[in-house]
C-alpha positions in Angstrom: 41.6 -10.1 0.9 40.1 -12.8 3.0 36.4 -12.5 3.8 35.4 -11.9 7.4 33.5 -14.9 8.9 30.3 -13.0 8.8 30.8 -12.2 5.1 31.6 -15.8 4.3 28.4 -16.8 6.1 26.4 -14.3 4.1 27.9 -15.5 0.8 27.2 -19.1 1.6 23.6 -18.2 2.4 23.2 -16.4 -0.9 24.3 -19.5 -2.7 21.9 -21.7 -0.8 19.1 -19.2 -1.5 19.7 -18.9 -5.2 19.7 -22.7 -5.5 16.1 -23.0 -4.4 14.2 -19.7 -4.2 12.4 -17.7 -6.8 12.0 -14.2 -5.4 8.9 -12.0 -5.9 8.9 -8.9 -8.1 12.5 -9.7 -9.3 14.2 -10.5 -12.6 16.2 -13.4 -11.2 19.0 -13.0 -13.7 19.9 -9.8 -11.8 20.9 -11.8 -8.8 23.5 -11.8 -7.5 25.5 -9.3 -9.5 23.2 -6.5 -10.6 20.8 -6.7 -7.7 22.4 -7.4 -4.3 20.7 -10.2 -2.2 20.6 -9.4 1.5 20.6 -12.4 3.8 18.7 -11.1 6.9 19.3 -12.6 10.3 16.9 -10.6 12.4 15.1 -7.3 12.8 15.6 -4.8 15.6 13.2 -1.8 15.7 13.7 0.2 12.5 16.7 -1.9 11.4 17.3 -5.2 9.7 20.5 -7.1 10.6 22.2 -9.2 8.0 23.9 -12.5 8.5 27.2 -10.6 8.0 26.3 -8.3 11.0 25.6 -5.3 8.8 22.6 -3.1 9.8 20.2 -1.6 7.4 17.6 1.1 8.2 14.4 -0.3 6.8 13.2 2.9 5.1 10.4 1.2 3.2 8.9 -0.8 6.2 9.6 -4.1 4.4 7.1 -3.4 1.6 5.0 -1.0 3.7 3.8 -3.5 6.2 5.9 -2.8 9.3 4.4 0.0 11.5 6.2 -0.1 14.9 9.5 -1.7 14.2 10.7 -5.3 13.7 10.3 -7.8 16.6 7.8 -5.5 18.3 7.4 -7.3 21.7 3.8 -6.5 22.3 2.7 -8.0 18.9 5.0 -11.0 19.4 3.6 -11.6 22.9 0.0 -11.5 21.6 0.8 -14.1 18.9 2.6 -16.3 21.4 -0.4 -16.2 23.8 -2.8 -17.0 21.0 -0.7 -19.9 19.8 -1.1 -21.6 23.2 -4.9 -21.9 22.7 -6.0 -21.9 19.1 -3.7 -21.5 16.0 -6.3 -22.0 13.3 -9.9 -23.1 12.7 -12.1 -23.0 9.7 -14.2 -19.8 9.8 -17.0 -21.3 7.7 -19.4 -22.5 10.3 -17.1 -21.8 13.2 -16.3 -18.7 15.2 -13.5 -17.6 17.6 -12.8 -14.6 19.8 -9.9 -13.0 17.9 -11.9 -12.7 14.7 -15.0 -11.4 16.4 -13.1 -8.9 18.6 -11.0 -7.7 15.7 -14.1 -7.1 13.5 -15.7 -5.2 16.4 -12.6 -3.0 16.8 -12.3 -2.3 13.1 -15.9 -1.3 12.8 -15.6 1.0 15.7 -12.7 3.0 14.2 -13.6 2.9 10.5 -14.2 6.2 8.7 -17.7 7.6 8.9 -19.6 10.2 6.8 -22.6 12.2 8.0 -25.8 10.9 6.6 -24.3 7.6 5.4 -24.8 4.2 7.2 -21.8 3.1 9.2 -19.8 0.0 8.2 -21.4 -3.0 9.9 -19.7 -6.2 8.6 -16.2 -7.4 8.1 -15.1 -10.1 5.6 -11.5 -11.4 6.3 -9.1 -12.5 3.6 -5.4 -13.5 3.4 -3.6 -10.6 1.9 -4.2 -7.3 0.1 -4.8 -8.6 -3.4 -7.3 -11.1 -2.0 -9.1 -8.3 -0.2 -9.4 -6.4 -3.4 -10.8 -9.5 -5.1 -13.4 -9.8 -2.4 -14.6 -6.2 -2.8 -14.7 -6.4 -6.6 -16.7 -9.7 -6.6 -19.1 -8.4 -3.9 -19.8 -5.2 -5.9 -20.6 -7.1 -9.1 -22.5 -9.9 -7.3 -24.7 -7.4 -5.3 -26.1 -6.0 -8.6 -26.6 -9.4 -10.1 -28.5 -10.6 -7.0 -30.9 -7.7 -7.6 -31.4 -8.9 -11.2 -29.3 -6.1 -12.7 -27.1 -7.9 -15.3 -25.6 -4.9 -17.1 -23.4 -3.5 -14.4 -20.2 -5.5 -15.0 -17.5 -2.9 -15.4 -15.1 -1.3 -13.0 -13.6 2.2 -13.1 -10.0 2.6 -11.8 -7.4 5.4 -11.9 -4.7 5.6 -14.4 -1.4 4.7 -12.7 -3.2 2.8 -9.9 -2.2 -0.5 -8.4 -4.3 -3.0 -6.5 -2.4 -6.3 -6.5 -1.2 -9.2 -8.6 -4.2 -11.6 -8.7 -6.1 -11.4 -12.0 -9.1 -9.4 -10.7 -6.9 -7.0 -8.9 -4.5 -6.7 -11.8 -7.3 -5.9 -14.1 -8.1 -2.7 -12.3 -4.4 -1.8 -12.0 -2.6 0.5 -14.5 1.1 -0.1 -14.0 2.2 -1.5 -17.4 5.2 -3.4 -16.0 2.9 -5.6 -14.0 -0.2 -5.9 -16.2 1.0 -5.7 -19.9 2.0 -9.4 -20.3 -1.2 -10.7 -18.7 -3.5 -8.4 -20.6 -5.2 -11.2 -22.6 -6.3 -12.8 -19.3 -7.8 -9.7 -17.7 -11.4 -8.4 -17.7 -11.8 -5.0 -19.2 -11.7 -2.1 -16.9 -12.4 1.6 -17.6 -9.5 3.9 -16.6 -10.0 7.5 -15.7 -7.3 10.2 -15.4 -5.5 10.3 -12.1 -5.8 13.4 -9.9 -2.0 13.1 -9.5 -0.8 16.6 -8.5 2.6 16.0 -10.2 0.6 16.1 -13.5 -0.7 19.6 -12.8 -0.2 22.1 -15.5 1.6 25.5 -15.1 -0.1 27.4 -12.3 -2.5 24.7 -11.6 -3.0 23.7 -7.9 -3.4 20.2 -6.6 -7.1 21.0 -5.9 -7.6 22.2 -9.5 -5.9 19.1 -10.8 -8.4 17.1 -8.6 -11.3 18.9 -10.1 -10.1 18.4 -13.6 -9.7 14.7 -13.0 -13.2 14.6 -11.4 -14.7 16.2 -14.5 -13.1 13.4 -16.6 -14.6 10.8 -14.3 -18.0 12.4 -14.6 -17.8 12.2 -18.4 -16.7 8.5 -18.2 -19.7 7.7 -15.9 -22.1 9.4 -18.3 -20.7 7.5 -21.3 -21.1 4.2 -19.5 -24.3 4.9 -17.7 -25.8 1.6 -16.3 -22.6 -0.4 -17.0 -20.4 0.3 -14.0 -20.8 -1.5 -10.7 -17.9 0.1 -8.8 -15.0 2.5 -8.9 -11.8 1.5 -7.0 -9.0 3.9 -6.0 -6.2 4.5 -3.5 -7.2 7.5 -1.5 -4.7 10.4 -1.2 -1.7 8.4 -2.5 -1.1 6.0 -5.4 1.8 4.0 -4.0 3.2 1.4 -6.5 2.4 3.8 -9.3 5.2 6.1 -8.1 4.1 7.5 -4.8 1.7 9.8 -6.7 -0.2 12.1 -4.3 -3.4 14.0 -4.8 -5.7 16.5 -3.1 -8.2 14.9 -0.7 -10.9 16.8 -2.6 -10.8 14.2 -5.3 -12.2 11.4 -3.1 -15.1 13.7 -2.0 -15.9 14.5 -5.6 -15.6 10.8 -6.7 -18.0 9.9 -3.8 -20.6 12.4 -5.0 -20.3 11.2 -8.6 -20.5 7.5 -7.7 -23.6 8.3 -5.7 -25.2 10.2 -8.5 -24.7 7.3 -10.9 -25.5 4.4 -8.5 -22.0 3.1 -8.4 -20.2 1.6 -5.4 -17.0 3.2 -4.2 -14.1 0.9 -3.2 -11.3 2.5 -1.1 -8.1 0.5 -1.3 -6.4 1.5 1.9 -4.2 -1.5 2.0 -1.0 0.6 1.8 -2.3 4.0 2.9 -4.3 2.9 6.0 -3.2 2.8 9.6 -1.6 6.2 9.7 0.7 6.3 6.7 -0.8 9.5 5.3 -1.2 11.3 8.6 -4.7 10.1 9.7 -5.6 6.6 10.7 -7.4 6.1 7.3 -6.7 8.3 4.3 -10.4 8.6 3.6 -10.8 10.6 6.7 -9.0 13.6 5.1 -11.9 13.8 2.6 -14.7 13.4 5.1 -15.8 10.4 3.1 -16.8 6.8 3.8 -16.6 4.4 0.9 -18.9 1.5 0.3 -16.1 -1.0 0.6 -12.9 -0.4 2.7 -10.0 -2.7 1.9 -7.3 -3.1 4.6 -4.2 -5.2 4.9 -0.4 -4.6 5.2 -0.1 -2.6 8.4 -3.2 -4.3 9.9 -1.0 -6.8 11.8 1.9 -4.4 12.2 3.9 -6.4 9.7 3.8 -9.6 11.6 1.4 -11.9 9.7 -0.7 -11.7 6.5 -4.3 -10.6 6.9 -6.8 -8.5 5.0 -10.2 -7.2 5.9 -13.0 -5.8 3.7 -15.6 -3.6 5.5 -19.1 -3.0 4.2 -22.3 -1.5 5.4 -25.4 -3.5 6.2 -27.0 -2.8 2.8 -24.3 -4.7 1.0 -24.5 -7.6 3.4 -28.3 -7.8 3.1 -28.0 -8.0 -0.7 -26.7 -11.6 -0.3 -29.3 -12.9 2.1 -31.5 -15.4 0.3 -32.8 -18.9 0.3 -30.6 -19.6 -2.8 -26.9 -20.5 -2.1 -26.1 -19.0 -5.5 -26.9 -15.6 -4.1 -24.6 -16.2 -1.1 -21.0 -14.9 -1.2 -19.1 -18.2 -1.5 -15.6 -16.7 -1.8 -13.3 -18.3 0.7 -9.6 -18.7 1.8 -8.3 -21.5 3.9 -6.8 -19.2 6.4 -9.6 -16.7 6.6 -9.7 -15.0 10.0 -6.7 -16.9 11.2 -6.6 -16.5 15.0 -2.8 -15.8 15.2 -3.1 -13.0 12.6 -6.2 -11.6 14.3 -4.3 -11.5 17.6 -1.5 -9.6 16.0 -4.0 -7.1 14.5 -5.7 -6.6 17.9 -2.3 -5.9 19.4 -1.5 -3.5 16.6 -4.7 -1.5 17.3 -4.0 -1.5 21.0 -0.6 0.0 20.3 -2.2 2.8 18.3 -4.3 3.7 21.3 -1.8 3.2 24.1 1.0 5.1 22.3 -1.2 7.8 20.7 0.6 6.9 17.5 -1.2 9.3 15.1 -0.5 12.4 17.3 3.1 11.3 17.9 3.6 10.8 14.1 2.7 14.4 13.4 6.0 15.5 15.0 7.9 12.8 13.1 6.3 13.8 9.8 7.2 17.4 10.4 10.8 16.4 11.0 10.8 14.3 7.8 9.5 17.3 5.9 12.2 19.6 7.2 14.9 17.1 6.4 13.5 16.4 2.9 13.2 20.1 1.9 17.0 20.6 1.1 16.9 17.4 -0.9 13.9 18.7 -2.9 16.1 21.6 -4.1 18.7 19.2 -5.6 19.3 19.9 -9.3 18.1 16.4 -10.3 14.9 16.4 -8.1 11.9 17.5 -10.1 9.4 17.1 -7.2 9.6 16.4 -3.5 6.2 15.5 -2.1 4.8 14.3 1.3 1.7 12.8 2.7 2.1 12.2 6.4 4.8 9.6 7.0 5.5 9.2 3.3 8.0 11.4 1.4 8.9 10.9 -2.3 11.6 12.4 -4.6 11.1 12.4 -8.4 14.5 12.2 -10.1 14.9 13.6 -13.6 17.9 14.7 -15.8 17.4 18.4 -15.5 15.2 18.6 -12.4 12.0 19.2 -14.3 9.1 17.1 -15.5 10.1 17.3 -19.2 13.4 15.5 -18.9 13.0 12.1 -17.2 16.0 9.8 -17.1 16.1 7.1 -19.8 15.1 3.8 -18.2 18.3 2.2 -19.4 20.3 4.4 -17.1 18.6 2.7 -14.1 19.1 5.7 -11.8 16.8 4.3 -9.2 18.8 1.0 -9.1 22.0 2.9 -8.8 20.6 4.8 -5.8 19.4 1.6 -4.2 22.8 0.0 -4.4 24.6 3.1 -3.1 22.1 3.3 -0.2 22.8 -0.3 0.8 26.5 0.6 1.0 25.5 3.2 3.5 23.3 1.0 5.6 19.9 2.1 4.3 17.3 -0.1 2.5 15.6 2.1 -0.1 13.6 0.3 -2.8 12.8 2.9 -5.4 9.9 2.8 -7.8 11.6 3.5 -11.1 13.4 6.8 -10.5 11.3 7.7 -7.6 13.0 7.4 -4.2 10.7 7.4 -1.2 10.7 7.2 2.6 8.1 5.1 4.3 9.8 4.1 7.5 8.4 2.3 10.6 6.9 4.7 13.1 9.7 3.9 15.7 12.4 5.9 13.8 14.1 8.5 15.9 15.7 11.7 15.0 19.1 10.1 14.4 17.6 7.6 12.1 15.9 10.3 10.1 19.0 12.3 9.8 20.9 9.2 8.6 18.1 8.6 6.1 18.2 12.2 4.8 22.0 12.3 4.6 22.1 9.0 2.7 19.4 10.0 0.3 21.2 13.2 -0.6 24.4 11.3 -1.1 23.0 8.6 -3.2 21.1 11.0 -5.5 24.4 12.7 -6.1 26.2 9.4 -6.8 23.5 7.7 -8.9 22.9 10.8 -11.1 26.6 11.4 -11.6 27.2 7.8 -12.6 24.2 7.8 -15.0 25.3 10.9 -16.7 29.0 10.1 -16.9 
């Protein structure tokens, strides 16, 4: 059968791509046979359109960055306007309106906590991993500037993920990413996750959070005077398998960090900007961290940018006549005006469209559509946090019988979904929905129908 012109075009593009590109987070031997390569021509709202004309519902928001849909005209217009005046300038020693205005806006909407100083300073970086590096270095350096040499350890959650640069990787606990680089990494202390999926028989998510907090307390006691900061993803551990926990844990962790003089770093790179139902996940605990790391949705998925927010007390810890006590971390594109303009447009859309309130209805619809899938015989758990829904696939539909990795159930589901026009990128055998906020009811019904069908197909093939 002769290929359609569009298909021939796509095949030619695949060949060109594989001649020159090394793709991220990919075993390249799997291309092009095991893992399909999608040549994308353009984006339209919640959909990606291939060079062959096929349309794919972007159910994972292109690695969780896209908030309002592809080619969002208001963000594009903001970038175009900014490009006519200033595309980039060094932020060391210079200033420009988009960076200042964005910092002001972020500080005005950041989470607050009664009795705790508000965030007052913003440090820009290039991407999420870089933002985590900034927070880690600041936390350590602040103690060193005060003459406290012993606080050089970080606490992180088991199953957590914070990026791929060496500092961020050191506080991550997903073996696939960190195992090979372990000899290069600084030592971190890992504490049990409050993951509600790990709850024992009859144990609630809140009780699971309290049990994990008790373990954290023991760890802090054993390493008294050694820890400078704890880092965690509030409410939802994304790359670790969309693991969700009760907001109580962050409140308890905040109290324990305060009691032991330890900074709390909230990595809201993936969970910020409405993903879990509130603008920032920390709000659900009534907690303000000492460092707030933001990226991904910050620009609506248009350009790379990260921001680290801190209170005045952290900033003041670096003011000195000595440059060695200054925070000399830098990135060439820090505070890029185009990225800042995109972020300002993103925040304006949140306000103009009342996005958080509107998403409550969408999240409720997602939950209703997900419920029947959660009853599937191979789904051990169906969980939701705001605009994120996850399905844990196992052999017998219980925690005790995971599929063998060699069966590659998630990959089978991924390929089957592509055939049905949906881009799902599973985490192992966890399928999840994290769509752009512009999805309508028809999109969600298509997503739910496809998910149910591919779970059937993938598990049947794996068990054949």
